ZAMARGU-4260 file (C-alpha; in steps of 0.2 Angstrom, whole numbers, plus 5000, padded with zeros to 4 digits):
<rodrens>
0) 4109/4499/4740 | 4105/4496/4721 | 4105/4512/4712 | 4100/4514/4692 | 4112/4521/4681
5) 4105/4535/4670 | 4113/4544/4657 | 4120/4563/4655 | 4111/4574/4646 | 4117/4583/4630
10) 4127/4599/4633 | 4117/4616/4634 | 4116/4627/4621 | 4114/4641/4630 | 4117/4646/4650
15) 4099/4648/4651 | 4097/4631/4648 | 4108/4624/4658 | 4096/4618/4671 | 4085/4611/4661
20) 4096/4600/4652 | 4105/4595/4666 | 4089/4584/4672 | 4084/4578/4655 | 4088/4561/4651
25) 4094/4553/4635 | 4101/4535/4632 | 4122/4537/4627 | 4133/4541/4640 | 4144/4552/4640
30) 4160/4548/4629 | 4174/4560/4635 | 4175/4573/4649 | 4179/4594/4650 | 4196/4600/4643
35) 4195/4613/4656 | 4201/4612/4674 | 4185/4609/4685 | 4191/4621/4700 | 4199/4637/4691
40) 4192/4634/4673 | 4211/4633/4663 | 4216/4620/4650 | 4220/4604/4659 | 4235/4602/4646
45) 4251/4608/4657 | 4241/4616/4670 | 4244/4614/4689 | 4230/4617/4699 | 4232/4629/4715
50) 4213/4630/4720 | 4209/4621/4735 | 4193/4611/4737 | 4180/4618/4750 | 4174/4612/4767
55) 4163/4598/4766 | 4147/4601/4776 | 4131/4590/4774 | 4115/4594/4784 | 4100/4585/4784
60) 4081/4591/4791 | 4074/4573/4797 | 4063/4566/4783 | 4051/4553/4781 | 4061/4541/4772
65) 4064/4525/4781 | 4083/4529/4787 | 4084/4548/4792 | 4101/4554/4791 | 4100/4571/4803
70) 4117/4578/4798 | 4136/4572/4790 | 4149/4582/4791 | 4168/4582/4793 | 4174/4585/4811
75) 4183/4603/4813 | 4199/4604/4823 | 4191/4606/4839 | 4195/4598/4856 | 4191/4581/4857
80) 4182/4584/4874 | 4171/4598/4869 | 4157/4592/4860 | 4141/4597/4859 | 4127/4597/4871
85) 4120/4578/4873 | 4102/4575/4877 | 4109/4559/4887 | 4098/4559/4903 | 4111/4565/4917
90) 4108/4578/4930 | 4123/4586/4928 | 4131/4590/4911 | 4150/4594/4908 | 4148/4599/4891
95) 4148/4619/4894 | 4162/4621/4903 | 4180/4622/4897 | 4187/4605/4891 | 4201/4596/4903
100) 4220/4599/4902 | 4229/4584/4900 | 4239/4584/4915 | 4257/4579/4908 | 4259/4592/4898
105) 4246/4605/4901 | 4239/4607/4882 | 4221/4604/4876 | 4215/4586/4873 | 4220/4576/4859
110) 4212/4586/4841 | 4201/4578/4830 | 4208/4574/4813 | 4207/4587/4798 | 4196/4580/4784
115) 4209/4578/4768 | 4203/4594/4758 | 4216/4591/4743 | 4202/4580/4734 | 4204/4578/4716
120) 4189/4587/4709 | 4194/4586/4690 | 4179/4576/4687 | 4171/4575/4669 | 4158/4591/4669
125) 4142/4584/4666 | 4132/4590/4652 | 4125/4604/4664 | 4143/4613/4661 | 4144/4614/4679
130) 4162/4616/4684 | 4164/4602/4698 | 4169/4613/4712 | 4151/4623/4710 | 4142/4605/4709
135) 4152/4600/4725 | 4147/4617/4732 | 4127/4613/4728 | 4127/4595/4731 | 4134/4595/4750
140) 4122/4606/4755 | 4108/4593/4750 | 4101/4581/4763 | 4107/4564/4761 | 4089/4558/4753
145) 4093/4572/4739 | 4109/4564/4738 | 4106/4546/4735 | 4094/4553/4719 | 4105/4566/4713
150) 4117/4551/4711 | 4107/4544/4701 | 4108/4558/4686 | 4124/4556/4681 | 4140/4547/4680
155) 4149/4563/4686 | 4135/4568/4699 | 4137/4549/4705 | 4157/4552/4708 | 4154/4568/4717
160) 4140/4560/4726 | 4153/4546/4731 | 4167/4558/4737 | 4155/4569/4750 | 4150/4552/4755
165) 4169/4548/4759 | 4175/4564/4766 | 4160/4565/4779 | 4166/4564/4798 | 4153/4564/4808
170) 4138/4557/4805 | 4121/4557/4816 | 4107/4545/4810 | 4090/4541/4816 | 4085/4524/4815
175) 4065/4521/4815 | 4059/4503/4820 | 4054/4499/4805 | 4074/4499/4799 | 4086/4484/4798
180) 4103/4482/4802 | 4108/4479/4786 | 4102/4495/4779 | 4112/4505/4791 | 4129/4495/4789
185) 4124/4501/4768 | 4123/4518/4776 | 4140/4516/4786 | 4147/4509/4770 | 4146/4524/4762
190) 4157/4534/4775 | 4173/4525/4779 | 4182/4539/4786 | 4168/4541/4800 | 4175/4549/4816
195) 4160/4552/4826 | 4144/4542/4826 | 4127/4548/4834 | 4114/4535/4834 | 4095/4538/4838
200) 4088/4522/4841 | 4070/4520/4840 | 4071/4500/4838 | 4078/4486/4849 | 4098/4486/4846
205) 4109/4472/4851 | 4127/4467/4847 | 4122/4464/4827 | 4124/4484/4829 | 4139/4484/4836
210) 4147/4473/4826 | 4141/4482/4811 | 4148/4498/4817 | 4166/4490/4823 | 4167/4483/4805
215) 4162/4500/4793 | 4170/4513/4806 | 4188/4507/4807 | 4192/4524/4811 | 4178/4529/4826
220) 4182/4538/4838 | 4166/4544/4846 | 4153/4536/4848 | 4134/4540/4855 | 4120/4529/4857
225) 4104/4535/4863 | 4086/4527/4865 | 4069/4531/4862 | 4051/4529/4863 | 4051/4509/4867
230) 4067/4505/4860 | 4079/4492/4871 | 4097/4491/4871 | 4098/4472/4873 | 4119/4473/4872
235) 4128/4465/4888 | 4143/4467/4897 | 4155/4457/4888 | 4148/4462/4871 | 4152/4481/4878
240) 4169/4476/4882 | 4176/4468/4868 | 4169/4482/4857 | 4179/4494/4868 | 4194/4483/4868
245) 4193/4481/4848 | 4191/4500/4843 | 4207/4506/4852 | 4204/4522/4842 | 4189/4526/4854
250) 4189/4542/4864 | 4172/4543/4870 | 4157/4533/4872 | 4141/4537/4875 | 4127/4524/4880
255) 4109/4525/4886 | 4098/4512/4891 | 4110/4500/4900 | 4100/4490/4909 | 4106/4472/4903
260) 4125/4475/4905 | 4124/4465/4922 | 4143/4467/4924 | 4158/4473/4913 | 4176/4473/4912
265) 4182/4490/4900 | 4199/4488/4894 | 4205/4504/4884 | 4221/4514/4881 | 4212/4527/4872
270) 4196/4528/4881 | 4194/4547/4888 | 4174/4550/4891 | 4164/4536/4898 | 4143/4540/4898
275) 4133/4524/4903 | 4115/4527/4909 | 4099/4517/4915 | 4113/4504/4925 | 4106/4493/4937
280) 4112/4476/4948 | 4128/4478/4941 | 4139/4462/4948 | 4156/4467/4945 | 4164/4486/4936
285) 4182/4484/4932 | 4191/4498/4923 | 4207/4498/4915 | 4208/4516/4908 | 4222/4523/4912
290) 4217/4541/4900 | 4199/4542/4905 | 4197/4560/4910 | 4176/4562/4913 | 4164/4547/4921
295) 4146/4547/4923 | 4136/4533/4928 | 4118/4533/4932 | 4110/4519/4941 | 4090/4516/4938
300) 4079/4518/4953 | 4074/4504/4960 | 4073/4496/4976 | 4082/4480/4973 | 4095/4488/4965
305) 4111/4478/4970 | 4126/4486/4965 | 4142/4489/4977 | 4148/4506/4974 | 4161/4507/4987
310) 4170/4493/4978 | 4167/4502/4960 | 4174/4519/4967 | 4189/4510/4976 | 4194/4501/4958
315) 4192/4518/4949 | 4203/4526/4959 | 4216/4514/4958 | 4217/4512/4938 | 4209/4529/4933
320) 4221/4541/4940 | 4218/4556/4928 | 4200/4558/4930 | 4195/4576/4931 | 4175/4575/4930
325) 4165/4560/4939 | 4146/4560/4941 | 4137/4546/4949 | 4119/4545/4953 | 4112/4532/4964
330) 4101/4532/4977 | 4114/4519/4985 | 4127/4533/4987 | 4132/4533/5004 | 4145/4540/5015
335) 4156/4524/5013 | 4157/4528/4997 | 4161/4545/4998 | 4176/4540/5008 | 4181/4527/4995
340) 4183/4541/4985 | 4190/4552/4995 | 4204/4538/4998 | 4207/4536/4978 | 4218/4551/4981
345) 4213/4560/4962 | 4223/4574/4961 | 4217/4580/4944 | 4200/4579/4953 | 4191/4597/4947
350) 4170/4593/4946 | 4161/4581/4956 | 4144/4578/4956 | 4136/4564/4968 | 4116/4563/4964
355) 4104/4555/4974 | 4112/4550/4989 | 4101/4554/5002 | 4114/4546/5014 | 4127/4559/5010
360) 4128/4572/5025 | 4140/4583/5031 | 4153/4573/5037 | 4153/4567/5020 | 4155/4585/5014
365) 4171/4586/5027 | 4179/4571/5018 | 4177/4578/5001 | 4183/4596/5006 | 4199/4589/5015
370) 4204/4578/5000 | 4199/4589/4986 | 4202/4608/4988 | 4202/4612/4972 | 4187/4608/4965
375) 4178/4620/4953 | 4160/4612/4953 | 4151/4603/4965 | 4134/4594/4965 | 4125/4584/4979
380) 4110/4587/4972 | 4096/4575/4984 | 4108/4572/4998 | 4106/4576/5016 | 4118/4590/5019
385) 4113/4604/5029 | 4118/4621/5030 | 4132/4617/5041 | 4140/4607/5025 | 4137/4620/5015
390) 4147/4632/5027 | 4160/4619/5025 | 4162/4619/5006 | 4162/4640/5008 | 4177/4640/5022
395) 4186/4627/5008 | 4181/4630/4989 | 4180/4651/4992 | 4193/4653/4976 | 4190/4640/4966
400) 4171/4636/4965 | 4160/4642/4951 | 4146/4630/4952 | 4137/4625/4965 | 4121/4613/4965
405) 4111/4609/4979 | 4093/4603/4973 | 4083/4591/4982 | 4090/4596/4999 | 4077/4595/5012
410) 4090/4601/5026 | 4095/4617/5017 | 4087/4633/5020 | 4088/4650/5014 | 4100/4656/5027
415) 4114/4643/5018 | 4109/4649/5001 | 4113/4665/5007 | 4128/4662/5016 | 4134/4655/5001
420) 4131/4667/4986 | 4142/4678/4999 | 4156/4668/5002 | 4159/4662/4985 | 4166/4678/4976
425) 4167/4667/4959 | 4150/4657/4958 | 4141/4657/4940 | 4128/4643/4942 | 4118/4639/4958
430) 4104/4627/4958 | 4094/4627/4974 | 4078/4620/4967 | 4066/4610/4978 | 4076/4617/4995
435) 4064/4628/5004 | 4048/4619/5002 | 4029/4620/5009 | 4025/4604/5017 | 4008/4608/5013
440) 4012/4609/4994 | 4012/4594/4985 | 4028/4592/4976 | 4026/4596/4958 | 4040/4583/4953
445) 4030/4567/4961 | 4020/4562/4946 | 4036/4563/4933 | 4048/4555/4946 | 4046/4537/4951
450) 4062/4537/4962 | 4061/4542/4979 | 4075/4555/4983 | 4070/4559/5002 | 4062/4553/5017
455) 4059/4568/5026 | 4050/4568/5044 | 4042/4581/5053 | 4057/4588/5060 | 4065/4590/5044
460) 4051/4600/5036 | 4057/4617/5030 | 4048/4632/5039 | 4037/4643/5026 | 4038/4661/5024
465) 4057/4663/5021 | 4065/4676/5012 | 4081/4676/4999 | 4093/4692/4998 | 4107/4687/4986
470) 4118/4702/4978 | 4132/4695/4968 | 4142/4702/4955 | 4148/4685/4945 | 4130/4676/4946
475) 4125/4670/4929 | 4111/4657/4931 | 4100/4656/4946 | 4088/4642/4950 | 4074/4640/4963
480) 4063/4630/4954 | 4049/4621/4966 | 4055/4633/4981 | 4037/4635/4986 | 4043/4640/5003
485) 4050/4655/4998 | 4040/4672/4999 | 4051/4686/4996 | 4065/4686/4984 | 4078/4701/4981
490) 4091/4699/4969 | 4106/4709/4963 | 4114/4702/4951 | 4121/4713/4937 | 4129/4695/4927
495) 4112/4685/4928 | 4103/4681/4915 | 4093/4665/4917 | 4084/4664/4931 | 4070/4649/4934
500) 4057/4652/4947 | 4045/4638/4942 | 4031/4632/4955 | 4037/4646/4966 | 4018/4646/4971
505) 4019/4657/4988 | 4031/4671/4981 | 4023/4687/4984 | 4023/4699/4969 | 4026/4714/4983
510) 4042/4705/4990 | 4049/4700/4974 | 4061/4713/4966 | 4072/4708/4952 | 4089/4722/4950
515) 4097/4710/4936 | 4100/4723/4919 | 4105/4708/4910 | 4092/4695/4910 | 4087/4685/4896
520) 4078/4673/4903 | 4063/4672/4917 | 4055/4652/4920 | 4039/4656/4930 | 4027/4640/4925
525) 4015/4636/4937 | 4016/4654/4946 | 4003/4665/4951 | 3996/4678/4937 | 4001/4692/4949
530) 4018/4687/4950 | 4020/4684/4932 | 4014/4701/4928 | 4026/4708/4943 | 4040/4699/4932
535) 4037/4705/4916 | 4035/4725/4924 | 4051/4723/4932 | 4061/4715/4918 | 4051/4727/4906
540) 4057/4743/4915 | 4076/4737/4917 | 4076/4737/4898 | 4066/4751/4895 | 4079/4763/4906
545) 4095/4755/4896 | 4088/4758/4880 | 4087/4779/4884 | 4100/4785/4875 | 4093/4803/4875
550) 4107/4814/4878 | 4109/4826/4894 | 4109/4845/4893 | 4111/4858/4906 | 4099/4871/4910
555) 4100/4890/4905 | 4105/4893/4923 | 4118/4879/4923 | 4109/4871/4938 | 4106/4854/4932
560) 4106/4843/4919 | 4092/4838/4909 | 4088/4825/4894 | 4084/4833/4879 | 4077/4822/4862
565) 4086/4823/4848 | 4073/4829/4837 | 4077/4845/4849 | 4095/4843/4849 | 4100/4842/4832
570) 4110/4828/4822 | 4114/4812/4833 | 4134/4814/4837 | 4142/4799/4829 | 4148/4791/4847
575) 4128/4791/4849 | 4126/4781/4834 | 4138/4769/4839 | 4133/4767/4857 | 4113/4764/4848
580) 4120/4750/4836 | 4124/4741/4855 | 4106/4736/4860 | 4101/4723/4873 | 4087/4710/4869
585) 4072/4710/4879 | 4068/4698/4894 | 4056/4682/4891 | 4047/4677/4903 | 4042/4657/4901
590) 4025/4653/4907 | 4022/4637/4896
</rodrens>
């Protein structure tokens, strides 16, 4: 990229003219720098400055430029497995859970390296008279488009901007369809120290982009590529395998639109997290990743998918014995695949998600329960399990299970859901969407989901007019979306903060009771107007009851206590003032 060189302005005559003088342009360069330290202001001669450079933090909002940098910031020392929630299309995300522990030493996962904060900022103070540390603080808050413009002001500004780019360790790029790969390469070459890279691709990309990343980011540890609009991922399995083998420091790889892989062989001694989505008809899947802890494989919902999942899972168990989190979404999941998983004997497995497998039955649940008794999360959404399978889950995992997801399971009834909440005391999240359905009401998700999740017959259709009573002391999130067969709901959950009742069309307002004082969000899209009014009334009443901080006082005869307003009881006591500062947010009823 070509940058025009603009000479520095003359020194200002007063502090009030500093800003205007910094932007003025003259045609003579600066001959020498300042005699004072750019950090503390003391004379440079014989001076060793002890003031440290502040941490770089560049954040940008998307602009209309051809290449938009969403954010560029150095990574903090957080575990590599605890990353920000991704927008990758997954039925289940492990991001909000605690990071996995190393089975060998019990310590947290490898931490990202700290950026070098001891940068030399004794730059020539430019004509505006600002110390270099102040200039650094101002420029690091500018969006990248403004940084590119600021680099043209003077030599000192250009040098500071260059050091800002070099100190960046995390970069997020939005690549519109009109941007060429060469321009992306020029942006990446400005940041040779990048350790985390996220690309939002709005145009087709192929192996040229991978080669550009491999050349420009030698220290890359985490990479995420997501596709938007009509963008197509043309990378094949051989190209992906070469990239993973060459990047020996790569720990996390997340990629969307992997329909053209065809097959792959991944060999890496450092890779710990792998997410691949939109897979289709893979001829081979070989994993030689001994450090792999989390894997997510999502297959496209197409009838002609010929992937052999049993063989894939068998090989995964042989070569990736340290796996803790497994997520597989495919309509070809079967009891045979579950048996292959249980035969792998993954002793560190804690989170298991097998989604859209209509052939997964209660026998599969029995095999899972006998092989992995320490699971903390189970997701069998879209499976064929029944209340008997839920009973086996409750018998084996009463002390460990905290998250249970059983959405789109047509053989599960309200009795099974109620039994699970009664027998799992540590449950914090439960998803039962589209389980209690009225067969006379069209599936609200049929227009959005092209996958044929279940083939139910008349014998498997659930009875309508079911009621659900849940009393739980630890439950925080409950999802009943699309439960059109539910007509009565009674909740007594003091820790519940999120409730999803979207498309619960047959739920009667007079049969709804929410005793959940900490509710923050109630999703009620697609519900009847009277039900929405009943929800708003109950959550508002609960909020008002909790906000009543009026003191109590006995009647003159000492018979009973009554509440007395503060205006009648004098000054508010100090301890009451502290109580009033802790206010609960009102509950949001989300309709649209």
